[in-house]
BAKE-415103 format. One line per field, with one value per residue (C-alpha): residue number from 1; residue in three letters; x, y, z. Coordinates in pm, 1 decimal, always signed. Example, Ala and Ser with C-alpha at 12.3 -4.5 7.8 and 13.67 -1.06 7.14 Angstrom:
tortor: c(1,2)
loti: c(ALA,SER)
x: c(+1230.0,+1367.0)
y: c(-450.0,-106.0)
z: c(+780.0,+714.0)
END
This chain:
tortor: c(1,2,3,4,5,6,7,8,9,10,11,12,13,14,15,16,17,18,19,20,21,22,23,24,25,26,27,28,29,30,31,32,33,34,35,36,37,38,39,40,41,42,43,44,45,46,47,48,49,50,51,52,53,54,55,56,57,58,59,60,61,62,63,64,65,66,67,68,69,70,71,72,73,74,75,76,77,78,79,80,81,82,83,84,85,86,87,88,89,90,91,92,93,94,95,96,97,98,99,100,101,102,103,104,105,106,107,108,109,110,111,112,113,114,115,116,117,118,119,120,121,122,123,124,125,126,127,128,129,130,131,132,133,134,135,136,137,138,139,140,141,142,143,144,145,146,147,148,149,150,151,152,153,154,155,156,157,158,159,160,161,162,163,164,165,166,167,168,169,170,171,172,173,174,175,176,177,178,179,180,181,182,183,184,185,186,187,188,189,190,191,192,193,194,195,196,197,198,199,200,201,202,203,204,205,206,207,208,209,210,211,212,213,214,215,216,217,218,219,220,221,222,223,224,225,226,227,228,229,230,231,232,233,234,235,236,237,238,239,240,241,242,243,244,245,246,247,248,249,250,251,252,253,254,255,256,257,258,259,260,261,262,263,264,265,266,267,268,269,270,271,272,273,274,275,276,277,278,279,280,281,282,283,284,285,286,287,288,289,290,291,292,293,294,295,296,297,298,299,300,301,302,303,304,305,306,307,308,309,310,311,312,313,314,315,316,317,318,319,320,321,322,323,324,325,326,327,328,329,330,331,332,333,334,335,336,337,338,339,340,341,342,343,344,345,346,347,348,349,350,351,352,353,354,355,356,357,358,359,360,361,362,363,364,365,366,367,368,369,370,371,372,373,374,375,376,377,378,379,380,381,382,383,384,385,386,387,388,389,390,391,392,393,394,395,396,397,398,399,400,401,402,403,404,405,406,407,408,409)
loti: c(UNK,UNK,UNK,UNK,UNK,UNK,UNK,UNK,UNK,UNK,UNK,UNK,UNK,UNK,UNK,UNK,UNK,UNK,UNK,UNK,UNK,UNK,UNK,UNK,UNK,UNK,UNK,UNK,UNK,UNK,UNK,UNK,UNK,UNK,UNK,UNK,UNK,UNK,UNK,UNK,UNK,UNK,UNK,UNK,UNK,UNK,UNK,UNK,UNK,UNK,UNK,UNK,UNK,UNK,UNK,UNK,UNK,UNK,UNK,UNK,UNK,UNK,UNK,UNK,UNK,UNK,UNK,UNK,UNK,UNK,UNK,UNK,UNK,UNK,UNK,UNK,UNK,UNK,UNK,UNK,UNK,UNK,UNK,UNK,UNK,UNK,UNK,UNK,UNK,UNK,UNK,UNK,UNK,UNK,UNK,UNK,UNK,UNK,UNK,UNK,UNK,UNK,UNK,UNK,UNK,UNK,UNK,UNK,UNK,UNK,UNK,UNK,UNK,UNK,UNK,UNK,UNK,UNK,UNK,UNK,UNK,UNK,UNK,UNK,UNK,UNK,UNK,UNK,UNK,UNK,UNK,UNK,UNK,UNK,UNK,UNK,UNK,UNK,UNK,UNK,UNK,UNK,UNK,UNK,UNK,UNK,UNK,UNK,UNK,UNK,UNK,UNK,UNK,UNK,UNK,UNK,UNK,UNK,UNK,UNK,UNK,UNK,UNK,UNK,UNK,UNK,UNK,UNK,UNK,UNK,UNK,UNK,UNK,UNK,UNK,UNK,UNK,UNK,UNK,UNK,UNK,UNK,UNK,UNK,UNK,UNK,UNK,UNK,UNK,UNK,UNK,UNK,UNK,UNK,UNK,UNK,UNK,UNK,UNK,UNK,UNK,UNK,UNK,UNK,UNK,UNK,UNK,UNK,UNK,UNK,UNK,UNK,UNK,UNK,UNK,UNK,UNK,UNK,UNK,UNK,UNK,UNK,UNK,UNK,UNK,UNK,UNK,UNK,UNK,UNK,UNK,UNK,UNK,UNK,UNK,UNK,UNK,UNK,UNK,UNK,UNK,UNK,UNK,UNK,UNK,UNK,UNK,UNK,UNK,UNK,UNK,UNK,UNK,UNK,UNK,UNK,UNK,UNK,UNK,UNK,UNK,UNK,UNK,UNK,UNK,UNK,UNK,UNK,UNK,UNK,UNK,UNK,UNK,UNK,UNK,UNK,UNK,UNK,UNK,UNK,UNK,UNK,UNK,UNK,UNK,UNK,UNK,UNK,UNK,UNK,UNK,UNK,UNK,UNK,UNK,UNK,UNK,UNK,UNK,UNK,UNK,UNK,UNK,UNK,UNK,UNK,UNK,UNK,UNK,UNK,UNK,UNK,UNK,UNK,UNK,UNK,UNK,UNK,UNK,UNK,UNK,UNK,UNK,UNK,UNK,UNK,UNK,UNK,UNK,UNK,UNK,UNK,UNK,UNK,UNK,UNK,UNK,UNK,UNK,UNK,UNK,UNK,UNK,UNK,UNK,UNK,UNK,UNK,UNK,UNK,UNK,UNK,UNK,UNK,UNK,UNK,UNK,UNK,UNK,UNK,UNK,UNK,UNK,UNK,UNK,UNK,UNK,UNK,UNK,UNK,UNK,UNK,UNK,UNK,UNK,UNK,UNK,UNK,UNK,UNK,UNK,UNK,UNK,UNK,UNK,UNK,UNK,UNK,UNK,UNK,UNK,UNK,UNK,UNK,UNK,UNK,UNK,UNK,UNK,UNK,UNK,UNK,UNK,UNK,UNK,UNK,UNK,UNK,UNK)
x: c(-4780.4,-4887.2,-5160.2,-5435.9,-5343.3,-5327.8,-5668.2,-5811.0,-5682.2,-5810.5,-6160.9,-6154.8,-6037.6,-6342.1,-6573.7,-6486.3,-6567.6,-6895.6,-6753.6,-6751.2,-6422.5,-6301.4,-5926.7,-5827.2,-5498.4,-5372.6,-5342.1,-5544.1,-5627.7,-5983.3,-6011.1,-5719.3,-5900.4,-6211.0,-5996.9,-5841.6,-6187.4,-6285.3,-5961.1,-5993.3,-6372.9,-6459.2,-6667.8,-6965.4,-6753.4,-6591.8,-6935.3,-7067.7,-6771.6,-6810.9,-7185.3,-7213.1,-6855.1,-6721.7,-6514.0,-6817.4,-6759.9,-6400.0,-6486.1,-6752.3,-7118.8,-7053.3,-6805.5,-7026.1,-7323.8,-7109.6,-7007.5,-7369.9,-7476.4,-7201.5,-7301.5,-7665.8,-7570.4,-7330.6,-7588.2,-7855.9,-7611.7,-7457.2,-7799.1,-7900.3,-7572.0,-7633.8,-7996.3,-7884.9,-7607.9,-7855.4,-8040.2,-7717.1,-7585.9,-7917.3,-7915.3,-7566.4,-7670.8,-7977.8,-7737.1,-7552.7,-7231.9,-7017.5,-6914.5,-6698.8,-6752.1,-6438.4,-6313.5,-6566.2,-6870.5,-6771.5,-6587.4,-6857.5,-7066.6,-6804.4,-6847.2,-7095.0,-7300.2,-7215.8,-7359.6,-7091.7,-6819.2,-6817.2,-6777.7,-6777.2,-6779.1,-6815.0,-6527.8,-6622.4,-6420.4,-6538.4,-6371.3,-6195.6,-6427.3,-6725.5,-6600.0,-6769.6,-7095.2,-7098.7,-7006.9,-7296.1,-7538.1,-7445.8,-7473.3,-7820.2,-7904.9,-7804.0,-7439.8,-7184.2,-6846.6,-6552.0,-6292.2,-6035.7,-6065.5,-5967.1,-5666.8,-5470.9,-5685.3,-6028.8,-6282.2,-6514.3,-6875.5,-7090.1,-7465.3,-7676.1,-7860.2,-7644.9,-7284.8,-6988.3,-6877.6,-6520.6,-6520.9,-6195.3,-6058.2,-5738.4,-5733.1,-5479.0,-5197.3,-4905.8,-4656.3,-4367.1,-4530.9,-4497.5,-4606.2,-4727.2,-5038.8,-5191.4,-5190.7,-5344.4,-5623.1,-5710.0,-5753.1,-5955.5,-6265.2,-6246.6,-6239.6,-6504.0,-6790.1,-7146.7,-7236.3,-7527.8,-7506.8,-7845.4,-8098.3,-7842.7,-7655.1,-7310.5,-6962.2,-6683.3,-6322.0,-6274.9,-6180.1,-5820.4,-5802.0,-5979.0,-5718.5,-5440.9,-5613.0,-5652.2,-5276.1,-5196.3,-5428.9,-5256.3,-4919.1,-5032.8,-5177.3,-4867.4,-4647.9,-4867.2,-5010.4,-5064.3,-5342.1,-5517.0,-5613.8,-5948.1,-5776.8,-5612.3,-5952.4,-6084.2,-5810.0,-5874.9,-6249.3,-6196.7,-5943.9,-6153.1,-6476.2,-6352.9,-5994.0,-6078.7,-6196.3,-5865.3,-5574.0,-5297.3,-5018.8,-5169.1,-5209.4,-4844.4,-4727.3,-4922.9,-4799.5,-4443.7,-4510.5,-4652.9,-4394.4,-4603.8,-4485.9,-4289.4,-4538.7,-4829.3,-4649.0,-4581.7,-4952.0,-5040.5,-4777.2,-4934.0,-5278.5,-5138.6,-4970.2,-5260.2,-5567.0,-5435.8,-5525.5,-5447.9,-5223.4,-5267.9,-4996.0,-4882.4,-4765.7,-4428.3,-4418.4,-4136.2,-3871.3,-4005.9,-4024.1,-3807.4,-3897.1,-3752.1,-3938.8,-4256.6,-4269.7,-4212.8,-4486.3,-4731.4,-4656.1,-4731.7,-5062.7,-5184.5,-5089.4,-5243.6,-5605.8,-5855.3,-5765.0,-5391.6,-5409.1,-5118.3,-4966.7,-4861.8,-4486.7,-4527.9,-4761.6,-4499.2,-4222.1,-4430.9,-4457.5,-4083.5,-4000.1,-4143.6,-3975.1,-4258.9,-4021.2,-3787.3,-3643.3,-3364.1,-3023.6,-2959.6,-3263.4,-3098.3,-2956.4,-3278.4,-3500.5,-3267.4,-3246.9,-3626.4,-3656.7,-3443.5,-3618.3,-3948.3,-3821.1,-3625.8,-3822.5,-3711.3,-3786.3,-3978.9,-4204.1,-4297.0,-4621.3,-4662.5,-4611.2,-4240.5,-4242.0,-3964.1,-3725.3,-3844.6,-3761.0,-3430.8,-3271.0,-3024.6,-3318.1,-3371.1,-3229.1,-3474.7,-3762.5,-3658.2,-3645.0,-3983.2,-4121.1,-3976.1,-4120.2,-4457.6,-4460.6,-4347.7,-4610.0,-4905.3,-5193.8,-5287.9,-5050.3,-4934.7,-4586.1,-4521.9,-4605.8,-4378.5,-4092.2,-4114.0,-4108.0,-3804.4,-3615.3,-3730.1,-3865.8,-3545.5,-3485.8,-3849.3,-3835.7,-3511.6,-3655.0,-3973.4,-3786.0,-3587.7,-3918.6,-4051.0,-3722.6,-3755.0,-4101.6,-3957.2,-4185.5)
y: c(-7444.0,-7081.5,-6945.4,-6991.6,-7359.3,-7403.4,-7238.4,-7454.3,-7776.0,-7675.9,-7608.2,-7929.4,-8126.1,-8002.7,-8064.7,-8431.8,-8492.0,-8300.0,-8026.4,-7646.6,-7482.6,-7237.4,-7190.9,-6860.3,-6791.1,-6439.0,-6269.8,-6532.4,-6473.1,-6608.0,-6618.9,-6861.7,-7077.4,-7086.9,-7166.3,-7459.3,-7586.6,-7574.5,-7728.8,-8022.7,-8049.9,-8011.6,-7690.7,-7861.1,-8001.8,-7661.2,-7494.7,-7738.5,-7656.5,-7279.4,-7212.5,-7185.7,-7077.7,-6750.3,-6741.1,-6643.2,-6270.1,-6307.0,-6521.3,-6277.0,-6323.8,-6344.0,-6630.9,-6815.0,-6790.8,-6923.6,-7222.8,-7275.4,-7280.4,-7528.3,-7749.0,-7753.8,-7839.1,-8108.4,-8264.2,-8285.0,-8411.4,-8681.2,-8798.5,-8846.5,-9025.9,-9280.6,-9329.4,-9394.9,-9629.4,-9830.4,-9909.5,-9996.8,-10222.4,-10402.2,-10482.2,-10632.7,-10828.7,-10965.4,-11124.6,-11295.0,-11106.7,-11048.3,-10682.6,-10494.8,-10119.6,-9915.8,-9601.7,-9319.6,-9544.0,-9695.3,-9423.2,-9162.2,-9330.5,-9240.7,-8866.3,-8666.3,-8589.0,-8853.9,-8650.6,-8385.4,-8636.5,-8572.2,-8840.5,-8784.7,-9154.0,-9498.0,-9745.8,-10111.9,-10433.3,-10751.2,-11075.7,-11049.7,-11313.1,-11091.4,-10768.0,-10824.3,-10927.2,-10605.9,-10401.5,-10546.6,-10505.0,-10137.3,-10074.4,-10230.8,-9975.4,-9690.8,-9655.1,-9568.0,-9741.5,-9498.7,-9659.5,-9385.8,-9442.6,-9807.4,-9886.8,-10195.7,-10237.7,-10089.6,-9973.4,-9672.3,-9615.0,-9299.8,-9241.3,-8928.7,-8991.5,-9210.8,-9156.6,-9270.8,-9623.7,-9753.8,-10132.7,-10269.1,-10618.8,-10505.2,-10239.8,-10032.4,-10049.9,-10277.9,-10023.2,-9984.0,-10179.5,-10528.3,-10831.1,-10973.3,-10756.9,-11037.9,-11248.4,-10963.7,-10904.0,-11271.4,-11291.5,-10973.0,-11149.5,-11398.8,-11115.0,-10891.2,-10763.7,-10656.8,-10286.1,-10082.1,-9826.3,-9663.0,-9943.6,-10194.5,-10447.2,-10501.0,-10607.1,-10387.9,-10455.7,-10551.3,-10246.1,-10366.9,-10412.8,-10080.8,-9898.1,-10062.9,-9988.6,-9620.7,-9603.1,-9796.1,-9574.0,-9259.9,-9411.0,-9491.5,-9142.4,-8975.8,-9166.1,-9082.0,-8735.9,-8655.1,-8659.8,-8408.6,-8357.0,-8536.1,-8871.2,-8819.1,-8729.3,-9066.0,-9245.4,-9038.8,-9107.1,-9477.5,-9515.7,-9317.8,-9502.1,-9855.4,-9865.7,-10091.6,-10356.0,-10353.4,-10583.3,-10326.9,-10584.2,-10764.1,-10430.7,-10332.2,-10685.2,-10671.9,-10320.0,-10449.0,-10754.3,-10546.2,-10265.3,-9989.7,-10004.6,-9679.8,-9492.2,-9606.4,-9498.8,-9159.7,-9123.4,-9191.9,-8940.7,-8681.4,-8756.0,-8709.6,-8378.2,-8232.7,-8380.1,-8492.3,-8852.9,-9088.7,-9341.0,-9711.6,-9815.6,-10093.5,-9837.4,-9679.8,-9353.8,-9166.0,-9348.8,-9216.8,-8848.1,-8614.6,-8245.6,-8159.2,-8428.9,-8394.2,-8024.9,-8111.4,-8374.6,-8129.1,-7879.6,-8153.6,-8238.6,-7879.6,-7808.8,-8125.9,-8090.0,-8373.2,-8520.7,-8458.4,-8174.2,-7933.3,-7676.5,-7827.3,-7807.5,-7992.0,-8249.2,-8350.5,-8341.5,-8576.9,-8823.9,-8806.2,-8851.0,-9197.6,-9495.7,-9731.4,-10002.8,-10036.7,-9853.6,-9605.5,-9679.0,-9304.8,-9075.3,-8775.1,-8961.1,-9159.3,-8850.7,-8657.6,-8954.8,-8978.8,-8601.3,-8607.9,-8924.0,-8735.7,-8461.3,-8696.1,-9024.7,-9353.9,-9348.9,-9677.1,-9525.7,-9223.6,-9195.1,-9278.4,-8909.7,-8986.5,-9305.3,-9166.4,-9192.4,-9543.6,-9645.7,-9455.5,-9429.0,-9170.4,-8925.5,-8957.5,-8607.7,-8453.4,-8644.2,-8519.0,-8158.3,-8211.4,-8353.3,-8066.6,-7796.5,-7974.3,-7952.8,-7591.3,-7470.8,-7676.1,-7456.9,-7701.1,-7535.3,-7178.1,-7064.0,-6998.2,-7360.7,-7494.9,-7261.0,-7359.3,-7728.9,-7691.3,-7475.5,-7620.7,-7962.3,-8157.6,-7998.4,-8052.7,-8416.0,-8475.5,-8328.7,-8527.7,-8849.2,-8795.0,-8753.6,-9079.2,-9251.8,-9137.2,-9294.6,-9612.4,-9593.4)
z: c(+8987.1,+8980.4,+9209.3,+8950.7,+8912.6,+9291.2,+9329.0,+9051.9,+9211.7,+9555.3,+9420.5,+9215.6,+9520.6,+9713.0,+9418.6,+9365.5,+9732.9,+9735.3,+9957.3,+9942.4,+9842.0,+10104.0,+10061.9,+9902.6,+9723.6,+9666.8,+9326.9,+9138.9,+8774.1,+8777.8,+8400.4,+8405.2,+8663.1,+8442.7,+8137.1,+8324.3,+8419.8,+8052.6,+7930.4,+8168.7,+8125.7,+8494.7,+8483.9,+8650.8,+8934.8,+8987.8,+8996.5,+9259.2,+9485.8,+9434.5,+9434.5,+9815.9,+9876.2,+10014.0,+9695.8,+9486.3,+9538.2,+9421.4,+9121.6,+9004.5,+8914.0,+8541.0,+8576.9,+8826.5,+8591.0,+8306.9,+8519.3,+8624.1,+8260.2,+8171.9,+8467.3,+8353.1,+7994.3,+8113.8,+8345.4,+8076.1,+7814.1,+8033.6,+8152.5,+7788.0,+7719.5,+7993.2,+7888.6,+7530.4,+7637.6,+7846.1,+7524.5,+7341.0,+7617.4,+7661.9,+7289.7,+7325.4,+7634.9,+7454.2,+7205.6,+7495.7,+7417.8,+7730.0,+7758.7,+8009.0,+8040.0,+8104.0,+8278.5,+8297.8,+8270.6,+8606.6,+8798.0,+8725.6,+8996.0,+9258.1,+9198.3,+9415.0,+9103.9,+8840.2,+8552.3,+8608.6,+8520.8,+8145.3,+7877.9,+7505.0,+7415.7,+7567.2,+7588.8,+7606.1,+7599.3,+7426.2,+7329.4,+6993.5,+6845.9,+6931.5,+6773.7,+6437.5,+6608.4,+6811.1,+6506.0,+6303.0,+6592.6,+6635.8,+6261.5,+6271.0,+6542.8,+6313.7,+6408.8,+6140.6,+6140.0,+6130.3,+5907.2,+5976.6,+6355.1,+6339.9,+6559.9,+6657.6,+6969.1,+6895.1,+6637.5,+6668.6,+6566.6,+6583.9,+6600.7,+6546.6,+6876.4,+7099.0,+7219.4,+7014.2,+7108.9,+7099.1,+7087.3,+7230.9,+7210.6,+7384.5,+7655.5,+7463.7,+7210.5,+7280.2,+7144.0,+7386.1,+7669.3,+7814.8,+7615.0,+7948.2,+7909.2,+7703.2,+8019.4,+8220.8,+7969.2,+7958.5,+8336.3,+8389.6,+8257.4,+8546.0,+8800.8,+8638.2,+8855.4,+8777.4,+8763.8,+8634.6,+8356.1,+8363.7,+8319.6,+8190.3,+8403.6,+8255.7,+8363.6,+8495.3,+8572.6,+8937.8,+9142.1,+9164.3,+8787.8,+8737.3,+8948.8,+8749.6,+8419.8,+8511.9,+8575.5,+8257.5,+8057.9,+8188.1,+8098.6,+7745.5,+7700.3,+7843.5,+7599.7,+7300.7,+7370.6,+7737.3,+7994.0,+8215.4,+8578.3,+8545.8,+8501.3,+8839.6,+8986.2,+8863.5,+9054.8,+9369.2,+9381.8,+9308.4,+9590.9,+9837.2,+9756.2,+9691.7,+9817.8,+10111.6,+9864.4,+9675.4,+9757.3,+9723.4,+9754.5,+9455.3,+9273.5,+9306.4,+9222.5,+8896.2,+8823.1,+8865.9,+8647.6,+8361.7,+8377.4,+8539.5,+8901.2,+8920.2,+8702.7,+8922.5,+9238.9,+9082.3,+9000.6,+9364.5,+9474.2,+9243.6,+9386.6,+9736.5,+9654.7,+9454.1,+9623.9,+9964.9,+9886.2,+10172.9,+10003.1,+10088.7,+10333.7,+10099.0,+9841.6,+9912.8,+9718.7,+9893.2,+9693.5,+9361.7,+9457.3,+9250.2,+9268.7,+8928.3,+8738.3,+8944.6,+8850.6,+8483.3,+8497.9,+8654.5,+8378.2,+8123.2,+8287.3,+8315.5,+7955.1,+7813.1,+7917.4,+7924.9,+7583.6,+7594.5,+7343.5,+7332.1,+7103.4,+6771.4,+6843.8,+7172.4,+7014.8,+6759.4,+7018.0,+7232.6,+6945.1,+6894.6,+7264.5,+7325.5,+7162.6,+7073.7,+6954.6,+7252.2,+7550.4,+7476.1,+7623.7,+7604.0,+7638.1,+7472.1,+7172.8,+7125.2,+7118.4,+6886.3,+6648.7,+6627.4,+6589.3,+6276.2,+6158.1,+6195.3,+5963.9,+5735.6,+5743.1,+5595.0,+5224.6,+5242.9,+5511.7,+5301.6,+5104.4,+4735.8,+4662.0,+4700.0,+4491.3,+4271.7,+4568.1,+4650.2,+4293.1,+4275.8,+4620.8,+4493.7,+4483.3,+4861.7,+4939.1,+4690.3,+4853.9,+5198.3,+5074.5,+4907.3,+5235.7,+5440.6,+5214.4,+5205.9,+5585.4,+5594.8,+5348.9,+5471.3,+5587.8,+5865.5,+6113.3,+6160.5,+6066.4,+6437.2,+6521.6,+6250.3,+6341.9,+6709.7,+6625.8,+6398.7,+6650.2,+6983.8,+6895.2,+6957.8,+7298.9,+7399.1,+7288.2,+7481.3,+7802.6,+7763.3,+7695.7,+8015.8,+8199.3,+8050.0,+8133.7,+8496.9,+8509.3,+8350.9,+8048.0)
END
């Protein structure tokens, strides 16, 4: 980490605990600190830690005022979100449909000022048999179903007044992860606890299941796109507020059973190194420490931002790196194979635009050239992005696959 990143983490660490930031690093580029706060959507938390700090004079009045403005907008917006969701959830409850709220809707309450923990949408879990009921109910409330957002584990609906809602019947995609997750998802309903979201009383994952889900969610995001610092903050505040209520031996046993043991330990190690989290004694993290890969992982997290967004070349390389079908016996060969498959896909997997090659396989080379030129000349990405992917994509994918292999994903 550079000094700006260290300063950012130190301020954020104070902010998530309701404290004033006081540590000062030398030669800090404050614009970079503010950019990181924006990228990871924690401007309000950063402002709360800075507003009474001796760092104000170094940050500058203009930057402080910008953070103050963002904090005010965030607070008002999130308050409206929760108020709107109370109405939505009460409608679902009135229909006697069991619903579990996920992630931010629960952990926000562990932050000093919950409305500064931003959320753009609401993730809920229902039984698969209830998905259509919830969908119809939300549409009756004025929600619009997003056909192009449908996934193998959730659907999404948007409203002009209320937050977007993602209705899950599985916690996340099965791609590349243990089939035992079906067993896990069936049992979480038995352990669910009651929580309040605004004026609505709903269900949440038990704190043990929530901790495991946060780790699983980060793993799924890392494999697909990436995740940012805020997801680590969620784990920190959960452990510090509710850790004594969690059976950590049971937690690590489940993590091992579902294939997330090493990854979860690495996440706790990151939380210790970045935020000085006191790790539960049942979790042995020393054995997973590797300075080279930890540094690479930190670079990934700082680059990704809150939604895992990166430069185009790195986005595609990320997709190439993770093998959703099976684990690679050789990380380098696996990533390179998928890199070339990305550029030269299987003919049967290509769109109808290349139907001539599907009909006459001998025309496959022409279809691949057609596909390559279509990608090169698309206006969706800059020439620089495309050039970097073609020249650096394979190497980036290989390095990232080695990182995923180290984490046993």
